[in-house]
N, C-alpha and C positions, 0 to 999 in steps of 0.2 A: 571687676570680680571681687567685691567686698565680701569677706567671709561671714559677715553678720547676716547675710541674706539666706543662709542655708540651715536654719534650725526650725523653720515653721512646721516641718513634717515629723518632729520628734514624737515618740510614743513613750508612755509611762511604763512602769514595771508592774502596776497593779493588775491582777487577773482574778477571775471568778474562781469559785471552787476552793479547795484547800483540804477537804476531808479525804483521808486516805484509808478509810475503814474497809474498803473492798478493792478488788482489782478494777472494777468498773469505774470507781471514783478516781483511782490513780490514773487510769487510762484517759478519763475525761479531762483531767488537768493537763496531761501530756498532749492530748489532741488539741487543746486550746492553744498551747504554745506553737504547735505546727500551723494552726490556722493563722496565728499572728505573723509567723514567718512568711506564710503564703501571701498575706496582705502586703507585707513590705516588699516581697519579690515582685508582686504585680505592680505596685507603685513604681518600683525601679524600672521595670520593663516598659511601662507607659512613657516614662521620661526618656528612655533609651530609643524609642521607636517613633512615637507620634510627633508630628510637626516638623520632622527633619526633611531635608530635600528628598525628592522622589528618586534621584539618581541612585542606582544600586540598591533599591529598596529590598529586594530579595536577599542579597548578600548581607545587608545591614541587619536584617531580621535573624539570619543564622548567627551572625557575630554577636547580636544583642543577647541571645540566649546563652551563648558561650561566655560572654563577659559577665552576665549575671551570676553564673555558677562560679566563675573565677572570683567575683566579689564575695560570694558566700564563703568560699574557701579562705580568702584574705581576712574577712571579718571574723570568721570563726577562729582562725589561728592567732590573729594579732590582738583581738579585743575580747572575744568570748572566753578564750582560754587564758587570757592575760591575768597575771596575779602579781601585784606589786610587792607582796610579801615574799614571793618566790619567783623573781623575774627571770626571763630568758629572752635572748635575742631571737626575733622571729622575722623571717624573710617577708618583705613587704611587696616586692615588685620585680619586674624585669626577669621573669622566668617563663617557661612554657605554660605553666599552670596559672600564674597570677600576673596580670598587667594592670596596674592600678594608677589611674590619674596621670596620664601623659608621662610614663616613665622614660628616662633616657636609656637607650640601648647600651650605652657605655657604662651605666651605673648599676651597682648592686646595692640594694637598700635593706636595712634592718630596722626594727623598732622594738621597744620594750616600754611597758607601763611602769612608772615609778610613783612614789608618794613622798611629799615633802617632810613627813614625820620621820623618815629613815635616811640612812646613808648607803651608798652603793659604790661598787668598784668594778670598772671595766678593765680587764687584764688580758694579755696575750700579745701575739705578733700582729702588727698593724698591716702587714703586707707591703706591696710596692706600688699600688695604684697611684696614678698621677695626682689625684686629689682624694684626700681623706677628710671628710667633714663630719663633725659631731655637733648636734643641735639638740637643745632641750626646749620644750614647749610647756606653757601653762595649759591645763586642761588636756583633752585627748581628741585625736583626729577622728574618732568614731562619731562624735557628736558636734564638734566645732563650736561648742558653747564657750564663749570667752577664751577661745584658743588663741595663743599668742606666742611668737618666738621669744624665748627667754635668754638663752645664752648660746653662743656659737664659737666654735674653734675649728681651725683646719691647719694643714701642714704648712701653709704659706705664712701663717701668723705665729706658730709656735714650733720649736724644735722637738717638743715632746711627741709630736705626731709625724715626725719625719719618716720617709719611706724606709722599710726594713727594721724599724725599731720594735723592741718589746715595750709595750706601753702599760701604764698604770694610771687610770683616770678615776678620781673620786667625785661623786655627785652628792651634794648635800645642800641644805639651805644656807648654812654658814661655813666659812672656811675653817677646816680643822687646824688646831695649833700644831699637831704632830704630823703634818702632811709629808714630811721627808722629801723623797725624790718624786713623789706622785704629782700629777697635774690636777688641779681642782676646777670643777665647773659647777655653777650654781643651779639649783632647781627651786621652783616656787613652792608655796604652800599647796596642800591637797594633792589630788591626782594630777600627774604630769606625765610627760612622754619624752622618750629619747629616740632620736633618729640618727642612724649612721649612714653615710653615703660614701661609696668607693667608686670614683670615676676613673675609668681606664682610658689612657691615651693609646698605648701600644697594646693591642689585644693579644699579640703573640708572645709578649715577654713579661708584662707586669703580673705580679702574683697576688692572689686574694689573701685577705686577713684571716687569722684564726683566733677568735676572741670569745670570751664569755663574760657575763655580768652576774654579780652576786650581791645580795643585800648583806651588809655588815651585821653581825649578830643574828644571822638568819636562824630561825627555829625549826626544828624537825620533831615530829612529822608535820606536814602542811595541814591546815584546817580541813575538816570534813565538809563536803559540799552541803550547804543548807538551802532551804527554799529561798530565803532572801538573797543569798549569794548567787544561787543559780539564776534567779530572775534578774538580778542586777547585771550579771554578765550577759545573759541572753538579750536583755534590753539594749546593750551596746551593739550587738550584732544587728538587731532590728533597725536601730537608728543609723548605724553605719550604711545599710543598704539604702535608706531613704535620703539621708543627708548627702551622700556622695553621688546619688543619682542626680540631685539638683546641682551639686558642684560641677560634676562632669558635664551636664547639659549647658551650664553657664560657660564653661570653657569652650565647648564645641561651638556654641552660638558666637563667641568672640572670634574664633577662626573664620566663621562664615561671614561675619560682619566686616572683616578686614578688606582693605582695598585689594582688588584682584590683580593689580600690576605692581604696586609698591607697598610692602608689608610694614605696618606700624608696630611699635613696641607694645607689649601686653604685660601688665603686672599680674603675677600669679601668687596669691596669698599663701604663705607657708612653704613656698618652693625653695629651690636651691639658692641659699643666701649668696649675694654677690654676683648674681647672674641677671643678664638682660635677655628677655624672651621676645622673639619676633614670630608670631603665629599667624598663619594664613591658610589659604585654600586655592585649588585650581581644578579645572575640569579638563580632562584629556580623553579624546575619543581614540578608538583603536588605530586610526590612521593619522594621528597627530603626535606631536612631541611638545613638551613644555620645557623651556630653557629657564633655569633659575640662576640669576647672577648675584654673587655676593663677594665681599672682600674681607680678608682677615684683618680685624682691627687691632692686632697685636694682643689678642686675648691669651691668657694662660691656658685656657681650654675653650674649644667651641665645637659644636656638632650641629648637624641637621638631620632630621628624620621625617619620613612620611608617617601619617597617623590616620586610622580609620575613624568612623563616626562613633565609636565607643571610646575614643581617646586612647587607643592602643597603637603601638608601632607594629603590630602584627607579627608574622613569622620571621623576625629579623635575623634569626640564626641560619635560615636557609634561603632567604631572599635579600637582594640588595635594596634595603629600604632606608639606609642611613650611611652617613660618613662623618668622621671627625677630622680634626686638623692634621692628624698623622696619615690619613688615608686618602685625602683628595689630591687631585692634580690641579695645579694653577696654570693658566695659560700665560704666554709671554708678556701680556699686558698686566699681569697681576690679578686678573679677575678669575674667580672660581666659578665655572659653569657646570651646573648639575643638569642632567637631561633626564626628565621623567617620560616614560613611554611604556606601551604594552609589550613591545618586543625589544630585544637587545639591539641597540644601534651600533655597537662595536666601538664606542668611545669611552674615555675615562668618565668616572663620576655618574654612571648610569643608575637611575632610580627606577625600580620595577613597580609599575602601577598595580600589579597583582590583580588584574582583572576588574578594576573599578574605574568608573568615569570620574567621580568626585574623590579627590584626595585632600586631606588636611595635612599640614606640615608645621614643623617647629624648628626654629634656630635658637640655640643657647650660646651666649657669649659670657664667659666667666672672667671677671676682672680685666676687661678690655682696657688697653693703654690709650687707645684713640677713640674718638666718637664713632659709634657704629653707624654705618651707612645702611639704610633700609634695603633689604634684598629686593630685587626686581624680577618680574616674570614676563614671558611672552610665549605665545603659542604659535607653532608653525606646522606645516604639513610634514609628516614623518619622512616622506619620500624626498623632501627638499631640505632636510636638516643640515646636510653638509654645507649648503650655501649660506647658512646662518651661524656657522661656527668657524672660529679660526683654526688653522692647522694644528692638529694635536695627534698624539700617538694613537694607533689603532689597538683595540683589544680583541684578540681572537676568541672563539668559543672555548678553546682549550684553556686559555689564560683565565677566562671568566669562571670556568668550572673549578680551576685550581683555587681561585680567590674565594669562591663560595665554600669550597671544602675546608680551607683554612678558617673561614668565618665560623663554620659549624663546629670545628674542633676547638676553637677558642671558647665557644659558648660553654662547653663542658669543662675545659681546663680552668676557667675562672669560676667554676662551681655555680653557674647560673641555673643549672638543672636541679640543685638541691631544693628540697621542698621547704 
């Protein structure tokens, strides 16, 4: 998945028209922008639907339209509205409304566009999420042209980002002489991007951050929207829809190309720094169960989640589609056995297939102390599952309901529903 493969579909900002001497001329220009948006949306839908496996084709079509609209929402908020002169943190992913590019259900993501000609400060309480990672990138993820990880920091590398702290982070091209107690992170020349990741281990206890970003010497009022500025920002949205349709499809194809029994590692450009990904797929009929076996490699954090053909974890706040290292049950032999099926088998680590034959999945291992052993899969008859599993605790319907109820409550407590 080399990111250089994903800018063939970029569009320019030039459009016809330009006279606004009448309502009809103004409307003609506006309609031209809508037509360009429709073209990018159709490009995206084609990549989201055509050429994928025929399993669950109807469900995938429903989810493709929903995912397209989620991407429009994401691209509009994060890139069309983005202003490096007056930056704001924008939610990227892992909400009911936006699920962008294989998000972790444990993570809350934010982004902001910056520019190397200016300095910025990120201030506020960092919260208590298990992992808090700050990353700057050259370029912007809407277009992925010369996009490159530039600077990375997280709470395991610096006390400045320790859980519960009030933080003050300065972003600039050169380190300020009067930095004081603030923490400095470098940004490159030109337009660049900030990503914040909050990874939660304990969904019931860890608290979300409360942060804001400002440009130093920010001027008010903000510039009035001009034609050039409007088209530049709108062009980022159009390119976002096209580029990420290609990037998403490449990711899905990598899942489908993986060995069906032993999952290989996959490199995901620009993803969670310090993490090893193992992405695969399986097919499970209503009368079957898929047993996925993995071992904890002593990672500071790891999780596993089911993913649909739009590279989304689905309705993870109301369905059991994921587990992390604090949530799983390990058997007496140290093996973690996750069981995917259409109906609840009453065992720990159940993964809900959510009415689909073909499921994609992803393992993330962050800073593993030992070599990661590739997860392994096997499919068995659902009625015979007990004969393929070691003795383990039983989970009653009442216990499962209580678990799902806590899961949903945690979704709101961690502010995953904020737009």
